TINU-683273 format. One record per residue (C-alpha): residue number from 0; x, y negated, z; residue in three letters. Coordinates in steps of 0.5 Angstrom, whole numbers, plus 500, padded with zeros to 3 digits. Layout:
R  num  east  north   up  residuo
R  NUM     X      Y    Z      ala
...
***
This chain:
R  num  east  north   up  residuo
R    0   223    511  871      unk
R    1   216    514  871      unk
R    2   215    512  879      unk
R    3   215    506  877      unk
R    4   209    506  872      unk
R    5   203    510  876      unk
R    6   198    510  871      unk
R    7   203    514  866      unk
R    8   206    518  871      unk
R    9   199    520  873      unk
R   10   197    521  866      unk
R   11   203    525  865      unk
R   12   201    530  870      unk
R   13   193    530  868      unk
R   14   195    533  861      unk
R   15   200    538  865      unk
R   16   196    539  870      unk
R   17   190    546  867      unk
R   18   187    547  874      unk
R   19   183    543  879      unk
R   20   188    540  884      unk
R   21   186    534  889      unk
R   22   193    531  889      unk
R   23   193    530  881      unk
R   24   186    528  881      unk
R   25   187    523  887      unk
R   26   193    519  883      unk
R   27   189    519  877      unk
R   28   183    515  881      unk
R   29   188    510  884      unk
R   30   191    510  876      unk
R   31   183    508  874      unk
R   32   184    502  879      unk
R   33   189    499  877      unk
R   34   187    499  870      unk
R   35   180    496  873      unk
R   36   184    491  876      unk
R   37   187    489  869      unk
R   38   180    489  866      unk
R   39   181    495  862      unk
R   40   174    498  864      unk
R   41   175    503  858      unk
R   42   181    506  860      unk
R   43   179    507  867      unk
R   44   172    510  865      unk
R   45   177    516  862      unk
R   46   182    516  867      unk
R   47   176    517  872      unk
R   48   173    522  867      unk
R   49   179    526  867      unk
R   50   180    526  875      unk
R   51   174    529  876      unk
R   52   174    534  871      unk
R   53   181    535  875      unk
R   54   177    535  882      unk
R   55   175    542  886      unk
R   56   168    543  886      unk
R   57   164    538  891      unk
R   58   163    530  893      unk
R   59   170    528  891      unk
R   60   167    530  884      unk
R   61   161    527  884      unk
R   62   164    521  887      unk
R   63   169    521  881      unk
R   64   163    523  875      unk
R   65   158    518  878      unk
R   66   163    512  878      unk
R   67   165    514  871      unk
R   68   158    514  869      unk
R   69   157    507  872      unk
R   70   163    503  868      unk
R   71   160    507  862      unk
R   72   153    503  864      unk
R   73   155    497  867      unk
R   74   161    495  862      unk
R   75   164    499  857      unk
R   76   157    500  854      unk
R   77   157    508  853      unk
R   78   150    508  856      unk
R   79   150    515  853      unk
R   80   155    518  856      unk
R   81   154    515  863      unk
R   82   147    519  863      unk
R   83   151    525  861      unk
R   84   156    523  866      unk
R   85   150    522  871      unk
R   86   147    529  870      unk
R   87   154    532  872      unk
R   88   155    528  878      unk
R   89   148    530  880      unk
R   90   151    538  879      unk
R   91   157    537  883      unk
R   92   154    535  889      unk
R   93   147    533  891      unk
R   94   147    527  894      unk
R   95   147    521  890      unk
R   96   153    516  891      unk
R   97   153    508  891      unk
R   98   156    508  884      unk
R   99   151    514  882      unk
R  100   145    509  884      unk
R  101   147    503  881      unk
R  102   148    507  874      unk
R  103   142    509  875      unk
R  104   139    502  876      unk
R  105   143    500  869      unk
R  106   140    506  865      unk
R  107   133    504  869      unk
R  108   133    496  867      unk
R  109   135    499  859      unk
R  110   130    505  859      unk
R  111   123    506  860      unk
R  112   124    503  867      unk
R  113   122    497  871      unk
R  114   125    492  875      unk
R  115   121    495  882      unk
R  116   123    502  881      unk
R  117   131    499  880      unk
R  118   130    495  886      unk
R  119   129    501  890      unk
R  120   133    505  888      unk
R  121   138    501  889      unk
R  122   136    498  896      unk
R  123   136    505  899      unk
R  124   142    507  896      unk
R  125   146    501  900      unk
R  126   142    502  906      unk
R  127   144    509  906      unk
R  128   151    507  905      unk
R  129   153    503  911      unk
R  130   153    509  916      unk
R  131   157    508  922      unk
R  132   162    503  918      unk
R  133   157    499  916      unk
R  134   158    494  910      unk
R  135   165    493  909      unk
R  136   167    487  903      unk
R  137   173    492  900      unk
R  138   168    497  899      unk
R  139   169    497  891      unk
R  140   162    501  890      unk
R  141   158    497  895      unk
R  142   160    491  892      unk
R  143   158    493  885      unk
R  144   152    495  887      unk
R  145   151    488  889      unk
R  146   153    485  883      unk
R  147   147    490  880      unk
R  148   143    489  885      unk
R  149   143    481  884      unk
R  150   142    482  876      unk
R  151   136    486  879      unk
R  152   133    480  883      unk
R  153   134    476  878      unk
R  154   130    479  873      unk
R  155   124    480  878      unk
R  156   124    473  880      unk
R  157   121    474  887      unk
R  158   123    472  895      unk
R  159   122    479  897      unk
R  160   126    482  893      unk
R  161   132    478  895      unk
R  162   131    479  902      unk
R  163   135    485  901      unk
R  164   141    483  898      unk
R  165   142    477  903      unk
R  166   141    482  909      unk
R  167   147    486  905      unk
R  168   151    480  904      unk
R  169   151    477  910      unk
R  170   153    484  913      unk
R  171   159    485  909      unk
R  172   165    485  914      unk
R  173   170    480  915      unk
R  174   166    476  910      unk
R  175   163    476  903      unk
R  176   167    475  897      unk
R  177   166    469  895      unk
R  178   163    471  888      unk
R  179   156    474  893      unk
R  180   156    469  897      unk
R  181   155    464  891      unk
R  182   151    469  887      unk
R  183   146    469  893      unk
R  184   145    461  893      unk
R  185   146    460  885      unk
R  186   143    465  882      unk
R  187   137    467  886      unk
R  188   134    459  888      unk
R  189   138    454  885      unk
R  190   133    448  886      unk
R  191   134    449  894      unk
R  192   140    453  895      unk
R  193   144    451  889      unk
R  194   148    445  890      unk
R  195   151    447  897      unk
R  196   154    452  893      unk
R  197   160    447  889      unk
R  198   165    447  893      unk
R  199   166    455  893      unk
R  200   164    455  885      unk
R  201   170    451  885      unk
R  202   175    455  888      unk
R  203   172    461  883      unk
R  204   172    457  876      unk
R  205   180    455  879      unk
R  206   181    463  880      unk
R  207   180    465  872      unk
R  208   186    461  870      unk
R  209   190    468  874      unk
R  210   188    473  868      unk
R  211   183    474  863      unk
R  212   180    479  868      unk
R  213   173    480  864      unk
R  214   168    482  870      unk
R  215   171    476  874      unk
R  216   170    471  867      unk
R  217   163    474  867      unk
R  218   161    473  875      unk
R  219   163    467  875      unk
R  220   159    465  870      unk
R  221   152    468  872      unk
R  222   155    463  878      unk
R  223   155    457  875      unk
R  224   150    458  870      unk
R  225   144    455  874      unk
R  226   150    449  877      unk
R  227   150    447  869      unk
R  228   157    448  870      unk
R  229   158    454  864      unk
R  230   162    449  861      unk
R  231   168    450  865      unk
R  232   168    458  863      unk
R  233   167    457  856      unk
R  234   174    458  854      unk
R  235   175    464  859      unk
R  236   168    466  856      unk
R  237   171    466  849      unk
R  238   176    471  851      unk
R  239   171    475  853      unk
R  240   167    475  847      unk
R  241   173    475  842      unk
R  242   175    482  846      unk
R  243   168    485  845      unk
R  244   169    484  838      unk
R  245   175    487  838      unk
R  246   171    493  842      unk
R  247   172    490  849      unk
R  248   167    492  854      unk
R  249   160    491  851      unk
R  250   156    489  857      unk
R  251   161    483  859      unk
R  252   162    482  852      unk
R  253   154    481  851      unk
R  254   154    476  859      unk
R  255   159    472  855      unk
R  256   155    471  849      unk
R  257   149    469  853      unk
R  258   153    464  857      unk
R  259   156    461  851      unk
R  260   149    460  848      unk
R  261   145    457  855      unk
R  262   151    452  854      unk
R  263   151    451  847      unk
R  264   144    449  847      unk
R  265   144    445  853      unk
R  266   151    441  850      unk
R  267   148    440  843      unk
R  268   151    445  839      unk
R  269   145    449  836      unk
R  270   148    452  830      unk
R  271   153    456  834      unk
R  272   148    458  840      unk
R  273   143    461  834      unk
R  274   149    464  831      unk
R  275   152    467  838      unk
R  276   145    469  838      unk
R  277   145    473  833      unk
R  278   150    476  834      unk
R  279   148    478  841      unk
R  280   141    482  839      unk
R  281   146    486  834      unk
R  282   150    487  840      unk
R  283   144    489  845      unk
R  284   142    494  839      unk
R  285   148    497  838      unk
R  286   150    498  845      unk
R  287   143    500  848      unk
R  288   143    495  852      unk
R  289   136    492  851      unk
R  290   134    489  858      unk
R  291   139    483  856      unk
R  292   136    482  849      unk
R  293   131    477  851      unk
R  294   136    473  853      unk
R  295   138    471  845      unk
R  296   131    471  843      unk
R  297   130    465  847      unk
R  298   136    462  845      unk
R  299   133    463  838      unk
R  300   125    460  840      unk
R  301   127    455  844      unk
R  302   132    452  838      unk
R  303   127    453  833      unk
R  304   122    450  837      unk
R  305   126    445  838      unk
R  306   127    443  831      unk
R  307   120    444  829      unk
R  308   119    451  827      unk
R  309   114    451  833      unk
R  310   109    457  830      unk
R  311   115    462  830      unk
R  312   118    459  837      unk
R  313   111    461  840      unk
R  314   110    467  837      unk
R  315   117    470  840      unk
R  316   115    467  846      unk
R  317   109    472  846      unk
R  318   114    477  845      unk
R  319   117    476  851      unk
R  320   112    475  855      unk
R  321   110    482  853      unk
R  322   117    486  854      unk
R  323   117    482  861      unk
R  324   110    484  863      unk
R  325   111    491  861      unk
R  326   118    492  866      unk
R  327   116    487  871      unk
R  328   121    482  869      unk
R  329   118    475  870      unk
R  330   125    471  869      unk
R  331   125    474  863      unk
R  332   118    471  861      unk
R  333   119    465  865      unk
R  334   125    463  860      unk
R  335   120    464  855      unk
R  336   115    460  858      unk
R  337   121    454  857      unk
R  338   122    455  850      unk
R  339   114    455  848      unk
R  340   113    449  853      unk
R  341   119    445  848      unk
R  342   116    448  842      unk
R  343   109    445  844      unk
R  344   112    438  847      unk
R  345   115    437  839      unk
R  346   109    438  836      unk
R  347   104    434  841      unk
R  348   100    440  844      unk
R  349   100    437  850      unk
R  350   095    441  854      unk
R  351   100    448  851      unk
R  352   106    444  853      unk
R  353   103    444  861      unk
R  354   100    451  861      unk
R  355   107    454  859      unk
R  356   110    450  864      unk
R  357   106    451  870      unk
R  358   106    458  868      unk
R  359   113    457  871      unk
R  360   112    454  877      unk
R  361   106    450  878      unk
R  362   105    442  878      unk
R  363   108    440  886      unk
R  364   112    446  888      unk
R  365   119    449  885      unk
R  366   117    456  884      unk
R  367   120    460  891      unk
R  368   126    465  887      unk
R  369   125    462  880      unk
R  370   131    459  878      unk
R  371   128    457  871      unk
R  372   124    453  874      unk
R  373   129    448  874      unk
R  374   129    448  867      unk
R  375   123    447  866      unk
R  376   120    441  872      unk
R  377   122    435  866      unk
R  378   118    439  861      unk
R  379   112    439  866      unk
R  380   113    432  868      unk
R  381   113    430  861      unk
R  382   107    435  859      unk
R  383   103    432  865      unk
R  384   103    425  863      unk
R  385   103    425  856      unk
R  386   096    430  857      unk
R  387   092    426  861      unk
R  388   094    430  868      unk
R  389   099    424  871      unk
R  390   097    426  878      unk
R  391   099    434  878      unk
R  392   106    430  874      unk
R  393   107    426  880      unk
R  394   107    431  885      unk
R  395   112    435  881      unk
R  396   117    429  881      unk
R  397   116    429  889      unk
R  398   117    436  889      unk
R  399   123    435  885      unk
R  400   126    429  889      unk
R  401   125    433  896      unk
R  402   129    439  893      unk
R  403   134    435  892      unk
R  404   135    436  884      unk
R  405   140    431  883      unk
R  406   145    434  888      unk
R  407   145    440  883      unk
R  408   148    437  877      unk
R  409   148    431  873      unk
R  410   143    433  869      unk
R  411   138    434  874      unk
R  412   140    428  877      unk
R  413   138    424  869      unk
R  414   131    428  869      unk
R  415   129    427  876      unk
R  416   130    419  875      unk
R  417   127    420  868      unk
R  418   121    424  870      unk
R  419   119    419  876      unk
R  420   120    413  871      unk
R  421   115    417  866      unk
R  422   110    417  872      unk
R  423   111    410  874      unk
R  424   105    405  874      unk
R  425   109    398  874      unk
R  426   114    397  867      unk
R  427   118    394  872      unk
R  428   120    400  876      unk
R  429   119    404  870      unk
R  430   125    401  867      unk
R  431   129    400  872      unk
R  432   128    408  873      unk
R  433   130    410  866      unk
R  434   136    406  866      unk
R  435   138    409  872      unk
R  436   137    416  869      unk
R  437   141    413  863      unk
R  438   147    412  867      unk
R  439   148    418  870      unk
R  440   156    419  870      unk
R  441   156    425  865      unk
R  442   149    424  863      unk
R  443   150    424  855      unk
R  444   154    431  856      unk
R  445   146    434  855      unk
R  446   145    432  848      unk
R  447   137    434  848      unk
R  448   136    432  854      unk
R  449   140    425  854      unk
R  450   136    423  847      unk
R  451   130    425  850      unk
R  452   130    420  856      unk
R  453   133    415  850      unk
R  454   127    416  846      unk
R  455   121    415  853      unk
R  456   125    409  855      unk
R  457   125    406  849      unk
R  458   118    408  848      unk
R  459   117    405  855      unk
R  460   120    398  852      unk
R  461   116    397  847      unk
R  462   110    398  850      unk
R  463   112    392  856      unk
R  464   113    388  850      unk
R  465   120    388  849      unk
R  466   121    390  841      unk
R  467   128    388  840      unk
R  468   130    392  846      unk
R  469   127    397  845      unk
R  470   131    399  838      unk
R  471   137    400  841      unk
R  472   135    406  845      unk
R  473   130    408  841      unk
R  474   135    408  834      unk
R  475   141    412  839      unk
R  476   135    417  839      unk
R  477   134    418  833      unk
R  478   141    418  832      unk
R  479   142    424  836      unk
R  480   135    428  834      unk
R  481   138    427  827      unk
R  482   145    430  829      unk
R  483   141    436  832      unk
R  484   136    437  827      unk
R  485   131    436  832      unk
R  486   125    434  826      unk
R  487   120    433  831      unk
R  488   123    428  836      unk
R  489   127    425  830      unk
R  490   119    423  827      unk
R  491   117    420  834      unk
R  492   123    416  833      unk
R  493   122    414  828      unk
R  494   115    412  829      unk
R  495   117    408  834      unk
R  496   122    404  831      unk
R  497   116    403  825      unk
R  498   112    400  830      unk
R  499   117    395  833      unk
R  500   118    393  826      unk
R  501   125    394  825      unk
R  502   125    397  818      unk
R  503   121    391  815      unk
R  504   127    386  818      unk
R  505   133    390  819      unk
R  506   139    390  813      unk
R  507   142    396  811      unk
R  508   141    403  810      unk
R  509   140    408  816      unk
R  510   144    413  812      unk
R  511   149    409  807      unk
R  512   155    412  806      unk
R  513   153    418  809      unk
R  514   153    414  816      unk
R  515   148    417  822      unk
R  516   143    414  825      unk
R  517   148    413  831      unk
R  518   154    412  827      unk
R  519   150    406  824      unk
R  520   148    402  830      unk
R  521   156    404  832      unk
R  522   158    402  827      unk
R  523   154    395  827      unk
R  524   156    394  834      unk
R  525   163    394  833      unk
R  526   163    390  827      unk
R  527   159    385  832      unk
R  528   166    385  835      unk
R  529   164    389  842      unk
R  530   169    394  845      unk
R  531   168    402  846      unk
R  532   167    400  852      unk
R  533   161    395  851      unk
R  534   158    399  846      unk
R  535   157    405  850      unk
R  536   155    401  856      unk
R  537   149    399  851      unk
R  538   148    406  848      unk
R  539   149    410  855      unk
R  540   154    414  851      unk
R  541   161    414  853      unk
R  542   168    411  851      unk
R  543   170    416  848      unk
R  544   165    419  844      unk
R  545   164    411  841      unk
R  546   171    412  840      unk
R  547   170    419  836      unk
R  548   165    416  833      unk
R  549   169    411  829      unk
R  550   174    416  828      unk
R  551   169    419  823      unk
R  552   165    412  821      unk
R  553   172    410  818      unk
R  554   173    414  812      unk
R  555   165    414  810      unk
R  556   166    407  809      unk
R  557   172    408  806      unk
R  558   176    403  811      unk
R  559   182    404  816      unk
R  560   181    399  821      unk
R  561   176    395  825      unk
R  562   176    389  823      unk
R  563   175    392  816      unk
R  564   168    394  819      unk
R  565   163    388  817      unk
R  566   165    387  810      unk
R  567   164    394  809      unk
R  568   157    394  812      unk
R  569   155    389  808      unk
R  570   157    392  802      unk
R  571   153    398  803      unk
R  572   146    396  799      unk
R  573   139    396  801      unk
R  574   135    402  802      unk
R  575   128    399  803      unk
R  576   125    406  804      unk
R  577   129    408  810      unk
R  578   124    406  816      unk
***
């Protein structure tokens, strides 16, 4: 019976064996591998510790202790145990294994060490591991080391750090695992190489349906991040988070929280983003993963900054930037500069916004191997145009076009056209580009960015003396900003609407019956006889979004059908205090 259950058999033999026995130790090591394949990192770590205890003195004992230490540092969150296991591994054999170096690098990142030191340690261990057999793609210790090296290189945000990763991945035989190849394109320099990885990422995302492997889920999520495809791994990420809340692998739990937070910010789930960021900060503190806390501070900073708390946002960004300098992790600083740029734009300090955006990637270029230059690009253009640096902004638009950012994601396609529109000299060209940006398929998924493009479009329409036409995008932008709680942006939209004369002539209240600005606009258009598809085209949203809004509107107005809309809207009292 136990012959069909190798893990139980190995543990029974391990419990019954009192003296070192290499055969039993090897069975336990195999059982640990089985536990890992089904996602049980904590069980694998315990099994490896027992395997090492039954190993005769020498390299096998050291290797097993080192792998257990690696799992403690890179997966389970047992960093204190990992330090002790590493010390035991070094005493068992002086030569460090790949897992030993990988565990040391993770402990260094989360302790007092810096990125450069962790990089030297890992690259030295990887290069010395090749030996006569070269780099084999089925060498789990090597693949694990390369995944941690990718994180180290990402933190360092420099091309010279990534070279060693590229060399090692290229030498893997018979071929590199898809996830390592994808990370080499999307996590290193996505502005230049990310779009080419969509096909391989498709395969990886599809593979998540095969089972809840937290390691695979978080690694695929990392590969999806800069292609704006985190939404495709949301369900799987939530599985990892729920497991983490119940004591599952802490490092994977934290990674999935990061991915959910980032997707939440982009898609407008801001309240959830802040809640998960608070949860992530606590998890980092509880499990000593201090190297990853800045992600959650960034989410807090960019959400509160977008909602009008610029001073608090800028202070949080300054904390991240200071910590990043101490540990030689410029990527963390880039995230902080992004949050600060958005906060400054919202408060109207365009010079400050420009300085922060320029610190990530100077105008006219997308900095090499600085992934977050993608997320900052449109902010630099807006800060440049509004702050009197139009030439620099135009140079940055050229860099965005030359890099082909439109192929990276629908968000970047929309923002590239909108950035070009901001820099356009003539009204006709600017309005054409804004319309093109808002017609981007899937563009309305990116709630805040889409609303900002609508606002800019409405502003340009009004300045082109098309005040009546400007009201539709301005009104829709106002509705989105109000729903997000983005107060400074909502106030800009209101100001523009007032300048069109809208507040003096438009009957009916903006918040009548509790309708948001966008709900009121949809209700008015539906009452005027437009179909959901026609409303969607007018407001640059999907017809499904229109239907969802109408579903919310009917009960607020106390009606049950579209035919009742006009009478219900006419019955609303006028609110002269609403702009």
